[in-house]
Backbone as JSON Lines, residues from 0, in Angstrom:
{"i":0,"aa":"M","n":[114.48,76.15,164.72],"ca":[113.09,76.11,165.16],"c":[112.16,76.0,163.96]}
{"i":1,"aa":"P","n":[111.16,75.14,164.02],"ca":[110.19,75.09,162.93],"c":[109.24,76.27,163.0]}
{"i":2,"aa":"T","n":[108.62,76.58,161.88],"ca":[107.66,77.66,161.82],"c":[106.26,77.07,161.74]}
{"i":3,"aa":"H","n":[105.31,77.73,162.4],"ca":[103.92,77.32,162.29],"c":[103.39,77.72,160.92]}
{"i":4,"aa":"S","n":[102.66,76.82,160.3],"ca":[102.08,77.11,159.0],"c":[100.95,78.11,159.12]}
{"i":5,"aa":"D","n":[100.9,79.06,158.2],"ca":[99.79,80.01,158.17],"c":[98.5,79.36,157.68]}
{"i":6,"aa":"S","n":[98.65,78.25,156.97],"ca":[97.48,77.6,156.36],"c":[96.9,76.47,157.21]}
{"i":7,"aa":"F","n":[97.75,75.81,158.03],"ca":[97.32,74.63,158.77],"c":[97.79,74.72,160.22]}
{"i":8,"aa":"A","n":[96.83,74.67,161.13],"ca":[97.16,74.77,162.56],"c":[97.92,73.55,163.05]}
{"i":9,"aa":"N","n":[97.83,72.43,162.34],"ca":[98.46,71.18,162.78],"c":[99.79,70.91,162.12]}
{"i":10,"aa":"L","n":[100.38,71.93,161.46],"ca":[101.62,71.72,160.71],"c":[102.73,72.64,161.18]}
{"i":11,"aa":"R","n":[103.91,72.04,161.39],"ca":[105.12,72.8,161.63],"c":[106.13,72.44,160.56]}
{"i":12,"aa":"V","n":[106.7,73.45,159.92],"ca":[107.64,73.25,158.82],"c":[109.03,73.69,159.26]}
{"i":13,"aa":"F","n":[110.02,72.82,159.05],"ca":[111.39,73.1,159.45],"c":[112.11,73.86,158.34]}
{"i":14,"aa":"D","n":[112.39,75.12,158.58],"ca":[113.08,75.92,157.57],"c":[114.57,76.1,157.89]}
{"i":15,"aa":"H","n":[115.1,75.27,158.78],"ca":[116.51,75.36,159.14],"c":[117.38,75.17,157.89]}
{"i":16,"aa":"P","n":[118.41,76.0,157.7],"ca":[119.23,75.9,156.49],"c":[119.83,74.51,156.25]}
{"i":17,"aa":"L","n":[120.27,73.83,157.31],"ca":[120.9,72.52,157.12],"c":[119.87,71.49,156.67]}
{"i":18,"aa":"I","n":[118.67,71.54,157.23],"ca":[117.61,70.62,156.8],"c":[117.24,70.89,155.34]}
{"i":19,"aa":"Q","n":[117.1,72.16,154.98],"ca":[116.74,72.5,153.61],"c":[117.85,72.11,152.62]}
{"i":20,"aa":"H","n":[119.09,72.25,153.03],"ca":[120.22,71.83,152.2],"c":[120.15,70.33,151.9]}
{"i":21,"aa":"K","n":[119.93,69.54,152.96],"ca":[119.88,68.09,152.79],"c":[118.64,67.67,152.0]}
{"i":22,"aa":"L","n":[117.52,68.35,152.22],"ca":[116.3,68.02,151.49],"c":[116.48,68.28,150.0]}
{"i":23,"aa":"T","n":[117.16,69.36,149.65],"ca":[117.37,69.67,148.24],"c":[118.18,68.58,147.55]}
{"i":24,"aa":"I","n":[119.22,68.07,148.23],"ca":[120.01,66.98,147.65],"c":[119.15,65.71,147.53]}
{"i":25,"aa":"A","n":[118.31,65.46,148.54],"ca":[117.44,64.27,148.49],"c":[116.44,64.35,147.34]}
{"i":26,"aa":"R","n":[115.98,65.54,147.03],"ca":[115.02,65.69,145.92],"c":[115.65,65.36,144.57]}
{"i":27,"aa":"D","n":[116.93,65.58,144.43],"ca":[117.62,65.44,143.14],"c":[117.51,64.01,142.63]}
{"i":28,"aa":"R","n":[116.99,63.83,141.45],"ca":[116.8,62.49,140.89],"c":[118.11,61.75,140.7]}
{"i":29,"aa":"R","n":[119.23,62.47,140.66],"ca":[120.54,61.84,140.46],"c":[121.13,61.3,141.75]}
{"i":30,"aa":"T","n":[120.53,61.62,142.9],"ca":[121.06,61.14,144.18],"c":[120.86,59.63,144.3]}
{"i":31,"aa":"P","n":[121.92,58.85,144.47],"ca":[121.8,57.38,144.52],"c":[121.15,56.9,145.81]}
{"i":32,"aa":"P","n":[120.66,55.67,145.84],"ca":[119.94,55.16,147.01],"c":[120.7,55.27,148.32]}
{"i":33,"aa":"G","n":[122.01,54.98,148.31],"ca":[122.77,55.05,149.56],"c":[122.79,56.45,150.14]}
{"i":34,"aa":"D","n":[123.0,57.44,149.3],"ca":[122.99,58.83,149.77],"c":[121.59,59.26,150.16]}
{"i":35,"aa":"F","n":[120.6,58.79,149.41],"ca":[119.21,59.13,149.73],"c":[118.83,58.61,151.11]}
{"i":36,"aa":"R","n":[119.19,57.36,151.43],"ca":[118.92,56.8,152.75],"c":[119.61,57.61,153.84]}
{"i":37,"aa":"R","n":[120.86,57.93,153.62],"ca":[121.62,58.7,154.61],"c":[120.97,60.06,154.86]}
{"i":38,"aa":"L","n":[120.57,60.73,153.82],"ca":[119.97,62.05,153.95],"c":[118.65,61.98,154.72]}
{"i":39,"aa":"L","n":[117.84,60.98,154.43],"ca":[116.56,60.86,155.14],"c":[116.79,60.64,156.63]}
{"i":40,"aa":"N","n":[117.77,59.82,156.96],"ca":[118.08,59.58,158.38],"c":[118.62,60.84,159.05]}
{"i":41,"aa":"E","n":[119.48,61.57,158.35],"ca":[120.04,62.79,158.93],"c":[118.96,63.84,159.16]}
{"i":42,"aa":"I","n":[118.07,64.0,158.2],"ca":[116.99,64.98,158.36],"c":[116.07,64.58,159.51]}
{"i":43,"aa":"A","n":[115.74,63.31,159.58],"ca":[114.86,62.83,160.66],"c":[115.49,63.1,162.02]}
{"i":44,"aa":"G","n":[116.8,62.85,162.14],"ca":[117.48,63.1,163.4],"c":[117.45,64.57,163.78]}
{"i":45,"aa":"L","n":[117.68,65.44,162.83],"ca":[117.65,66.88,163.11],"c":[116.25,67.33,163.54]}
{"i":46,"aa":"M","n":[115.24,66.8,162.91],"ca":[113.87,67.19,163.23],"c":[113.45,66.71,164.62]}
{"i":47,"aa":"T","n":[114.02,65.59,165.04],"ca":[113.59,64.98,166.29],"c":[113.89,65.86,167.5]}
{"i":48,"aa":"Y","n":[114.94,66.67,167.42],"ca":[115.23,67.57,168.54],"c":[114.02,68.41,168.89]}
{"i":49,"aa":"E","n":[113.36,68.96,167.86],"ca":[112.22,69.82,168.12],"c":[110.97,69.02,168.44]}
{"i":50,"aa":"V","n":[110.8,67.87,167.78],"ca":[109.62,67.05,168.02],"c":[109.57,66.62,169.49]}
{"i":51,"aa":"S","n":[110.74,66.39,170.09],"ca":[110.79,65.9,171.47],"c":[110.77,67.01,172.51]}
{"i":52,"aa":"R","n":[110.67,68.25,172.09],"ca":[110.78,69.38,173.02],"c":[109.73,69.32,174.13]}
{"i":53,"aa":"R","n":[108.54,68.86,173.83],"ca":[107.46,68.88,174.81],"c":[107.35,67.6,175.62]}
{"i":54,"aa":"F","n":[108.3,66.69,175.47],"ca":[108.25,65.45,176.24],"c":[108.47,65.75,177.73]}
{"i":55,"aa":"D","n":[107.7,65.09,178.58],"ca":[107.84,65.28,180.02],"c":[109.11,64.61,180.54]}
{"i":56,"aa":"V","n":[109.69,65.22,181.58],"ca":[110.86,64.64,182.24],"c":[110.59,64.51,183.73]}
{"i":57,"aa":"R","n":[111.4,63.69,184.39],"ca":[111.31,63.52,185.83],"c":[112.71,63.65,186.43]}
{"i":58,"aa":"G","n":[112.79,64.1,187.68],"ca":[114.07,64.23,188.35],"c":[114.57,62.88,188.82]}
{"i":59,"aa":"V","n":[115.86,62.64,188.67],"ca":[116.49,61.4,189.13],"c":[117.82,61.75,189.8]}
{"i":60,"aa":"Q","n":[118.23,60.9,190.74],"ca":[119.52,61.05,191.39],"c":[120.57,60.24,190.62]}
{"i":61,"aa":"V","n":[121.74,60.82,190.44],"ca":[122.8,60.13,189.71],"c":[124.12,60.4,190.41]}
{"i":62,"aa":"E","n":[124.99,59.38,190.41],"ca":[126.33,59.52,190.99],"c":[127.32,59.85,189.88]}
{"i":63,"aa":"T","n":[127.88,61.05,189.91],"ca":[128.97,61.37,189.01],"c":[130.26,60.81,189.61]}
{"i":64,"aa":"P","n":[131.38,60.88,188.9],"ca":[132.64,60.42,189.5],"c":[133.04,61.21,190.75]}
{"i":65,"aa":"L","n":[132.38,62.37,190.97],"ca":[132.77,63.22,192.09],"c":[131.73,63.35,193.18]}
{"i":66,"aa":"E","n":[130.45,63.3,192.83],"ca":[129.42,63.5,193.85],"c":[128.06,63.08,193.32]}
{"i":67,"aa":"R","n":[127.1,63.09,194.24],"ca":[125.72,62.77,193.89],"c":[125.02,64.07,193.46]}
{"i":68,"aa":"T","n":[124.23,64.0,192.37],"ca":[123.53,65.19,191.88],"c":[122.2,64.77,191.29]}
{"i":69,"aa":"E","n":[121.42,65.74,190.94],"ca":[120.1,65.46,190.36],"c":[120.14,65.76,188.87]}
{"i":70,"aa":"G","n":[119.57,64.86,188.12],"ca":[119.43,65.04,186.68],"c":[117.99,64.86,186.25]}
{"i":71,"aa":"R","n":[117.76,64.86,184.96],"ca":[116.41,64.68,184.43],"c":[116.43,63.63,183.33]}
{"i":72,"aa":"Q","n":[115.39,62.82,183.33],"ca":[115.22,61.81,182.29],"c":[113.78,61.85,181.79]}
{"i":73,"aa":"L","n":[113.58,61.33,180.59],"ca":[112.22,61.25,180.06],"c":[111.37,60.4,181.01]}
{"i":74,"aa":"S","n":[110.18,60.87,181.29],"ca":[109.33,60.19,182.26],"c":[108.41,59.15,181.61]}
{"i":75,"aa":"R","n":[108.31,59.15,180.29],"ca":[107.44,58.21,179.6],"c":[108.18,57.59,178.42]}
{"i":76,"aa":"P","n":[107.87,56.36,178.07],"ca":[108.56,55.72,176.95],"c":[108.18,56.35,175.62]}
{"i":77,"aa":"V","n":[109.07,56.19,174.65],"ca":[108.85,56.7,173.3],"c":[108.79,55.51,172.35]}
{"i":78,"aa":"T","n":[107.75,55.47,171.52],"ca":[107.62,54.41,170.53],"c":[107.63,55.03,169.14]}
{"i":79,"aa":"L","n":[108.57,54.61,168.32],"ca":[108.62,55.03,166.93],"c":[107.77,54.08,166.11]}
{"i":80,"aa":"V","n":[106.95,54.62,165.23],"ca":[106.05,53.79,164.44],"c":[106.22,54.13,162.96]}
{"i":81,"aa":"P","n":[107.23,53.55,162.31],"ca":[107.36,53.78,160.88],"c":[106.25,53.08,160.11]}
{"i":82,"aa":"I","n":[105.77,53.75,159.07],"ca":[104.83,53.13,158.15],"c":[105.65,52.43,157.08]}
{"i":83,"aa":"L","n":[105.51,51.1,157.02],"ca":[106.31,50.33,156.07],"c":[105.88,50.64,154.64]}
{"i":84,"aa":"R","n":[106.85,50.66,153.73],"ca":[108.23,50.29,154.0],"c":[109.13,51.53,154.1]}
{"i":85,"aa":"A","n":[108.68,52.64,153.48],"ca":[109.55,53.82,153.36],"c":[109.87,54.44,154.72]}
{"i":86,"aa":"G","n":[108.97,54.29,155.71],"ca":[109.2,54.87,157.02],"c":[110.44,54.31,157.71]}
{"i":87,"aa":"L","n":[110.84,53.09,157.33],"ca":[112.05,52.5,157.91],"c":[113.28,53.34,157.6]}
{"i":88,"aa":"S","n":[113.24,54.05,156.48],"ca":[114.41,54.8,156.04],"c":[114.74,55.97,156.94]}
{"i":89,"aa":"M","n":[113.8,56.4,157.78],"ca":[114.04,57.53,158.68],"c":[114.2,57.1,160.13]}
{"i":90,"aa":"T","n":[113.91,55.85,160.43],"ca":[113.88,55.39,161.82],"c":[115.25,55.37,162.47]}
{"i":91,"aa":"D","n":[116.28,54.95,161.74],"ca":[117.61,54.9,162.33],"c":[118.09,56.28,162.76]}
{"i":92,"aa":"G","n":[117.74,57.31,161.99],"ca":[118.14,58.66,162.35],"c":[117.53,59.11,163.66]}
{"i":93,"aa":"V","n":[116.28,58.71,163.92],"ca":[115.63,59.04,165.18],"c":[116.23,58.22,166.31]}
{"i":94,"aa":"M","n":[116.52,56.94,166.04],"ca":[117.03,56.06,167.09],"c":[118.45,56.43,167.52]}
{"i":95,"aa":"Q","n":[119.16,57.17,166.71],"ca":[120.46,57.64,167.16],"c":[120.31,58.58,168.35]}
{"i":96,"aa":"L","n":[119.18,59.28,168.42],"ca":[118.9,60.15,169.55],"c":[118.18,59.41,170.66]}
{"i":97,"aa":"F","n":[117.35,58.44,170.3],"ca":[116.57,57.67,171.26],"c":[116.91,56.18,171.13]}
{"i":98,"aa":"P","n":[118.12,55.77,171.46],"ca":[118.46,54.35,171.31],"c":[117.61,53.45,172.19]}
{"i":99,"aa":"E","n":[117.01,54.03,173.25],"ca":[116.16,53.24,174.12],"c":[114.71,53.19,173.65]}
{"i":100,"aa":"A","n":[114.41,53.88,172.58],"ca":[113.03,53.9,172.07],"c":[112.63,52.52,171.57]}
{"i":101,"aa":"R","n":[111.35,52.22,171.74],"ca":[110.8,51.0,171.14],"c":[110.38,51.31,169.71]}
{"i":102,"aa":"V","n":[110.27,50.29,168.88],"ca":[109.85,50.48,167.5],"c":[108.68,49.55,167.21]}
{"i":103,"aa":"G","n":[107.55,50.14,166.89],"ca":[106.42,49.39,166.36],"c":[106.43,49.5,164.85]}
{"i":104,"aa":"H","n":[105.64,48.69,164.19],"ca":[105.58,48.74,162.73],"c":[104.13,48.67,162.28]}
{"i":105,"aa":"I","n":[103.8,49.48,161.29],"ca":[102.49,49.4,160.66],"c":[102.72,49.31,159.16]}
{"i":106,"aa":"G","n":[102.23,48.24,158.57],"ca":[102.37,48.04,157.13],"c":[101.11,48.46,156.41]}
{"i":107,"aa":"I","n":[101.24,49.46,155.57],"ca":[100.11,49.96,154.78],"c":[100.6,50.21,153.37]}
{"i":108,"aa":"R","n":[99.9,49.7,152.4],"ca":[100.22,50.02,151.02],"c":[99.05,50.77,150.4]}
{"i":109,"aa":"R","n":[99.35,51.53,149.37],"ca":[98.3,52.28,148.7],"c":[97.78,51.51,147.5]}
{"i":110,"aa":"D","n":[96.49,51.31,147.45],"ca":[95.87,50.71,146.27],"c":[95.98,51.71,145.13]}
{"i":111,"aa":"E","n":[96.72,51.35,144.09],"ca":[96.99,52.3,143.02],"c":[95.75,52.65,142.2]}
{"i":112,"aa":"A","n":[94.73,51.83,142.28],"ca":[93.5,52.13,141.54],"c":[92.61,53.09,142.32]}
{"i":113,"aa":"T","n":[92.48,52.85,143.64],"ca":[91.57,53.67,144.44],"c":[92.28,54.73,145.27]}
{"i":114,"aa":"H","n":[93.62,54.58,145.41],"ca":[94.45,55.47,146.26],"c":[94.09,55.35,147.74]}
{"i":115,"aa":"R","n":[93.41,54.26,148.09],"ca":[93.01,54.05,149.48],"c":[94.03,53.14,150.18]}
{"i":116,"aa":"P","n":[94.22,53.32,151.51],"ca":[95.19,52.51,152.24],"c":[94.71,51.08,152.45]}
{"i":117,"aa":"V","n":[95.64,50.14,152.37],"ca":[95.35,48.73,152.6],"c":[96.34,48.22,153.66]}
{"i":118,"aa":"F","n":[95.83,47.76,154.82],"ca":[96.68,47.21,155.88],"c":[97.18,45.82,155.48]}
{"i":119,"aa":"Y","n":[98.46,45.54,155.8],"ca":[98.95,44.18,155.63],"c":[99.78,43.7,156.81]}
{"i":120,"aa":"Y","n":[100.1,44.61,157.78],"ca":[100.88,44.18,158.94],"c":[100.79,45.23,160.03]}
{"i":121,"aa":"A","n":[100.79,44.8,161.29],"ca":[100.88,45.73,162.42],"c":[101.44,44.99,163.63]}
{"i":122,"aa":"K","n":[102.39,45.63,164.32],"ca":[102.99,45.08,165.53],"c":[103.43,46.25,166.4]}
{"i":123,"aa":"L","n":[102.88,46.32,167.62],"ca":[103.18,47.41,168.54],"c":[103.59,46.85,169.9]}
{"i":124,"aa":"P","n":[104.37,47.61,170.69],"ca":[104.65,47.19,172.07],"c":[103.34,47.07,172.84]}
{"i":125,"aa":"H","n":[103.29,46.14,173.79],"ca":[102.04,45.89,174.49],"c":[101.59,47.09,175.31]}
{"i":126,"aa":"D","n":[102.56,47.93,175.74],"ca":[102.22,49.09,176.56],"c":[102.37,50.4,175.81]}
{"i":127,"aa":"V","n":[102.16,50.36,174.51],"ca":[102.36,51.53,173.67],"c":[101.52,52.72,174.14]}
{"i":128,"aa":"R","n":[100.39,52.43,174.76],"ca":[99.49,53.51,175.21],"c":[100.08,54.34,176.34]}
{"i":129,"aa":"D","n":[101.13,53.83,177.0],"ca":[101.67,54.5,178.18],"c":[102.63,55.63,177.85]}
{"i":130,"aa":"G","n":[103.01,55.8,176.59],"ca":[104.02,56.8,176.26],"c":[103.67,57.61,175.04]}
{"i":131,"aa":"Y","n":[104.73,58.14,174.43],"ca":[104.6,58.96,173.24],"c":[104.76,58.09,172.0]}
{"i":132,"aa":"S","n":[104.0,58.39,170.97],"ca":[104.11,57.68,169.7],"c":[104.47,58.68,168.61]}
{"i":133,"aa":"I","n":[105.47,58.32,167.8],"ca":[105.88,59.16,166.68],"c":[105.71,58.35,165.4]}
{"i":134,"aa":"V","n":[104.74,58.74,164.58],"ca":[104.51,58.1,163.28],"c":[105.53,58.67,162.3]}
{"i":135,"aa":"I","n":[106.18,57.78,161.55],"ca":[107.26,58.19,160.65],"c":[106.95,57.72,159.23]}
{"i":136,"aa":"D","n":[106.97,58.67,158.3],"ca":[106.79,58.35,156.89],"c":[107.37,59.5,156.08]}
{"i":137,"aa":"P","n":[108.22,59.24,155.08],"ca":[108.8,60.35,154.33],"c":[107.78,61.22,153.63]}
{"i":138,"aa":"M","n":[106.65,60.64,153.2],"ca":[105.69,61.36,152.37],"c":[104.33,61.41,153.05]}
{"i":139,"aa":"L","n":[103.72,62.58,153.06],"ca":[102.33,62.74,153.46],"c":[101.6,63.26,152.24]}
{"i":140,"aa":"A","n":[101.0,62.35,151.49],"ca":[100.38,62.69,150.21],"c":[98.88,62.91,150.39]}
{"i":141,"aa":"T","n":[98.09,61.87,150.16],"ca":[96.64,62.01,150.36],"c":[96.27,62.03,151.83]}
{"i":142,"aa":"G","n":[97.16,61.51,152.68],"ca":[96.87,61.41,154.1],"c":[96.15,60.13,154.48]}
{"i":143,"aa":"G","n":[95.83,59.29,153.5],"ca":[95.09,58.07,153.8],"c":[95.86,57.12,154.7]}
{"i":144,"aa":"S","n":[97.13,56.84,154.37],"ca":[97.93,55.94,155.18],"c":[98.2,56.52,156.56]}
{"i":145,"aa":"A","n":[98.52,57.81,156.61],"ca":[98.8,58.45,157.89],"c":[97.59,58.39,158.81]}
{"i":146,"aa":"C","n":[96.42,58.74,158.27],"ca":[95.21,58.73,159.1],"c":[94.86,57.32,159.56]}
{"i":147,"aa":"A","n":[95.07,56.33,158.68],"ca":[94.8,54.95,159.07],"c":[95.75,54.5,160.17]}
{"i":148,"aa":"A","n":[97.03,54.88,160.07],"ca":[98.0,54.51,161.1],"c":[97.67,55.19,162.43]}
{"i":149,"aa":"I","n":[97.31,56.46,162.37],"ca":[96.95,57.18,163.6],"c":[95.71,56.58,164.23]}
{"i":150,"aa":"R","n":[94.73,56.22,163.44],"ca":[93.52,55.59,163.97],"c":[93.86,54.27,164.63]}
{"i":151,"aa":"Y","n":[94.78,53.49,164.03],"ca":[95.17,52.22,164.62],"c":[95.81,52.45,165.99]}
{"i":152,"aa":"L","n":[96.68,53.46,166.09],"ca":[97.31,53.77,167.37],"c":[96.28,54.22,168.4]}
{"i":153,"aa":"K","n":[95.34,55.04,168.0],"ca":[94.32,55.49,168.94],"c":[93.45,54.33,169.41]}
{"i":154,"aa":"D","n":[93.16,53.41,168.5],"ca":[92.38,52.23,168.9],"c":[93.17,51.37,169.89]}
{"i":155,"aa":"A","n":[94.51,51.47,169.85],"ca":[95.35,50.74,170.8],"c":[95.51,51.49,172.11]}
{"i":156,"aa":"G","n":[94.89,52.66,172.22],"ca":[94.92,53.42,173.46],"c":[95.87,54.59,173.47]}
{"i":157,"aa":"C","n":[96.59,54.85,172.38],"ca":[97.55,55.96,172.34],"c":[96.8,57.29,172.29]}
{"i":158,"aa":"R","n":[97.3,58.24,173.07],"ca":[96.66,59.56,173.11],"c":[97.65,60.7,172.89]}
{"i":159,"aa":"D","n":[98.93,60.38,172.74],"ca":[99.93,61.42,172.53],"c":[100.74,61.04,171.31]}
{"i":160,"aa":"I","n":[100.28,61.5,170.15],"ca":[100.81,61.07,168.86],"c":[101.28,62.29,168.07]}
{"i":161,"aa":"Q","n":[102.45,62.16,167.47],"ca":[102.95,63.15,166.53],"c":[103.41,62.43,165.27]}
{"i":162,"aa":"M","n":[103.61,63.2,164.19],"ca":[104.07,62.61,162.94],"c":[105.25,63.39,162.39]}
{"i":163,"aa":"I","n":[106.24,62.65,161.88],"ca":[107.38,63.23,161.18],"c":[107.34,62.79,159.73]}
{"i":164,"aa":"C","n":[107.46,63.74,158.81],"ca":[107.59,63.41,157.39],"c":[108.56,64.39,156.74]}
{"i":165,"aa":"L","n":[109.06,64.04,155.56],"ca":[109.93,64.96,154.85],"c":[109.12,65.99,154.08]}
{"i":166,"aa":"V","n":[108.27,65.51,153.2],"ca":[107.47,66.43,152.38],"c":[106.0,66.1,152.56]}
{"i":167,"aa":"A","n":[105.19,67.14,152.57],"ca":[103.75,66.97,152.75],"c":[103.01,67.75,151.68]}
{"i":168,"aa":"A","n":[101.9,67.2,151.24],"ca":[101.0,67.9,150.33],"c":[99.9,68.57,151.14]}
{"i":169,"aa":"P","n":[99.4,69.72,150.69],"ca":[98.31,70.37,151.43],"c":[97.12,69.46,151.66]}
{"i":170,"aa":"E","n":[96.81,68.6,150.68],"ca":[95.67,67.71,150.81],"c":[95.85,66.74,151.97]}
{"i":171,"aa":"G","n":[97.06,66.23,152.13],"ca":[97.31,65.29,153.23],"c":[97.27,65.95,154.58]}
{"i":172,"aa":"V","n":[97.87,67.14,154.68],"ca":[97.85,67.86,155.96],"c":[96.41,68.19,156.35]}
{"i":173,"aa":"R","n":[95.63,68.61,155.38],"ca":[94.24,68.95,155.66],"c":[93.45,67.73,156.13]}
{"i":174,"aa":"R","n":[93.71,66.58,155.52],"ca":[92.98,65.38,155.93],"c":[93.34,64.96,157.34]}
{"i":175,"aa":"V","n":[94.64,65.02,157.69],"ca":[95.04,64.69,159.06],"c":[94.38,65.65,160.03]}
{"i":176,"aa":"H","n":[94.32,66.92,159.69],"ca":[93.68,67.9,160.57],"c":[92.2,67.59,160.74]}
{"i":177,"aa":"D","n":[91.54,67.24,159.64],"ca":[90.1,66.97,159.71],"c":[89.79,65.73,160.53]}
{"i":178,"aa":"E","n":[90.62,64.69,160.39],"ca":[90.34,63.42,161.07],"c":[91.01,63.31,162.43]}
{"i":179,"aa":"H","n":[92.16,63.98,162.59],"ca":[92.92,63.88,163.85],"c":[93.5,65.25,164.2]}
{"i":180,"aa":"P","n":[92.67,66.2,164.57],"ca":[93.16,67.57,164.82],"c":[94.13,67.67,165.99]}
{"i":181,"aa":"D","n":[94.21,66.64,166.82],"ca":[95.12,66.66,167.97],"c":[96.53,66.21,167.61]}
{"i":182,"aa":"V","n":[96.77,65.77,166.39],"ca":[98.07,65.24,165.98],"c":[98.84,66.31,165.21]}
{"i":183,"aa":"M","n":[100.03,66.66,165.7],"ca":[100.87,67.64,165.03],"c":[101.72,66.95,163.97]}
{"i":184,"aa":"V","n":[101.77,67.55,162.79],"ca":[102.6,67.06,161.69],"c":[103.84,67.93,161.59]}
{"i":185,"aa":"H","n":[105.01,67.29,161.59],"ca":[106.29,67.99,161.45],"c":[106.87,67.61,160.1]}
{"i":186,"aa":"A","n":[107.13,68.6,159.25],"ca":[107.6,68.35,157.89],"c":[108.78,69.25,157.55]}
{"i":187,"aa":"A","n":[109.63,68.76,156.66],"ca":[110.72,69.59,156.16],"c":[110.23,70.53,155.06]}
{"i":188,"aa":"S","n":[109.1,70.18,154.42],"ca":[108.57,71.04,153.37],"c":[107.08,70.79,153.18]}
{"i":189,"aa":"L","n":[106.33,71.87,153.0],"ca":[104.95,71.77,152.51],"c":[105.01,72.01,151.01]}
{"i":190,"aa":"D","n":[104.83,70.95,150.24],"ca":[104.95,71.05,148.79],"c":[103.66,71.61,148.17]}
{"i":191,"aa":"R","n":[103.7,71.8,146.86],"ca":[102.65,72.55,146.17],"c":[101.3,71.84,146.12]}
{"i":192,"aa":"E","n":[101.31,70.55,145.71],"ca":[100.03,69.9,145.42],"c":[100.23,68.41,145.16]}
{"i":193,"aa":"L","n":[99.1,67.72,145.04],"ca":[99.06,66.37,144.49],"c":[98.68,66.45,143.03]}
{"i":194,"aa":"D","n":[99.29,65.57,142.21],"ca":[98.88,65.52,140.81],"c":[97.76,64.51,140.63]}
{"i":195,"aa":"G","n":[97.4,64.24,139.4],"ca":[96.28,63.34,139.12],"c":[96.5,61.91,139.55]}
{"i":196,"aa":"N","n":[97.77,61.53,139.76],"ca":[98.09,60.19,140.24],"c":[98.34,60.16,141.74]}
{"i":197,"aa":"A","n":[98.0,61.25,142.42],"ca":[98.18,61.39,143.88],"c":[99.64,61.36,144.27]}
{"i":198,"aa":"Y","n":[100.53,61.85,143.39],"ca":[101.93,62.02,143.72],"c":[102.16,63.47,144.14]}
{"i":199,"aa":"I","n":[103.04,63.64,145.15],"ca":[103.35,64.98,145.63],"c":[104.23,65.7,144.6]}
{"i":200,"aa":"R","n":[103.86,66.95,144.3],"ca":[104.65,67.8,143.41],"c":[105.16,69.01,144.18]}
{"i":201,"aa":"P","n":[106.48,69.37,144.1],"ca":[107.51,68.69,143.31],"c":[107.98,67.36,143.89]}
{"i":202,"aa":"G","n":[107.85,67.17,145.2],"ca":[108.04,65.86,145.81],"c":[109.46,65.32,145.78]}
{"i":203,"aa":"L","n":[109.53,64.01,146.01],"ca":[110.78,63.26,146.05],"c":[110.78,62.08,145.09]}
{"i":204,"aa":"G","n":[109.68,61.88,144.38],"ca":[109.48,60.61,143.69],"c":[108.95,59.59,144.68]}
{"i":205,"aa":"D","n":[109.02,58.32,144.35],"ca":[108.59,57.25,145.25],"c":[109.71,57.0,146.26]}
{"i":206,"aa":"A","n":[109.51,57.45,147.5],"ca":[110.57,57.36,148.51],"c":[110.99,55.92,148.76]}
{"i":207,"aa":"G","n":[110.03,55.0,148.84],"ca":[110.37,53.6,149.08],"c":[111.25,53.03,147.99]}
{"i":208,"aa":"D","n":[110.89,53.29,146.73],"ca":[111.7,52.79,145.62],"c":[113.1,53.42,145.63]}
{"i":209,"aa":"R","n":[113.17,54.7,145.97],"ca":[114.48,55.35,145.97],"c":[115.35,54.86,147.12]}
{"i":210,"aa":"V","n":[114.74,54.59,148.27],"ca":[115.5,54.08,149.4],"c":[116.08,52.7,149.1]}
{"i":211,"aa":"F","n":[115.28,51.82,148.53],"ca":[115.69,50.44,148.35],"c":[116.23,50.14,146.95]}
{"i":212,"aa":"G","n":[116.34,51.18,146.12],"ca":[116.95,51.01,144.82],"c":[116.16,50.15,143.86]}
{"i":213,"aa":"T","n":[114.83,50.19,143.97],"ca":[113.99,49.35,143.12],"c":[113.55,50.06,141.85]}
{"i":214,"aa":"V","n":[114.03,51.29,141.65],"ca":[113.84,51.98,140.37],"c":[115.14,52.69,140.03]}
{"i":215,"aa":"D","n":[115.3,53.02,138.79],"ca":[116.45,53.8,138.35],"c":[116.09,55.27,138.5]}
{"i":216,"aa":"V","n":[116.55,55.91,139.59],"ca":[116.15,57.28,139.86],"c":[116.77,58.26,138.88]}
{"i":217,"aa":"G","n":[117.73,57.81,138.07],"ca":[118.35,58.72,137.12],"c":[117.75,58.66,135.75]}
{"i":218,"aa":"S","n":[116.77,57.78,135.53],"ca":[116.21,57.63,134.19],"c":[115.23,58.74,133.88]}
């Protein structure tokens, strides 16, 4: 079970031993890209159990090999919305639990000079407003990209939005709360702070680069 943050009403932090074990290995600069990708997917999958707890269900009739009985299924569709590119690294882990989920994509990059989000791509299911939306990004740093993605979803009619991330900075959580107080953030860790370059400390490094092997994480 995640714990509610004493500092932020919109934050739940997963202190489960298995999640923390995997997060510690992911933080290690010596962890190679293949293992890093696997760990992010495994953590995302573990977190999804709790994120989906409040999803509505409906009764359905089903024929077992022996008799007819009543079961329950999700009553509304689920759309995963990874923020490109690093958010892709956690999506497979969630889809192992929700293979029927739809996947939208929002491409946002951070302007390294201004630290402001810049849109470059967006594609969502036409009926995304009818169900649940889960924004996925390993890092919640300044909150600029997350808030921009959430605003895009709300402009598309979405009203039931949650976010999954691995590590979050207090500044990012606070910004999401200020701009979107109805959106719950689920994180494996609330880290200490942002540094002068808007990097999370202690953080994971650049998650996108580590996932795709575009930097030498051991240097």
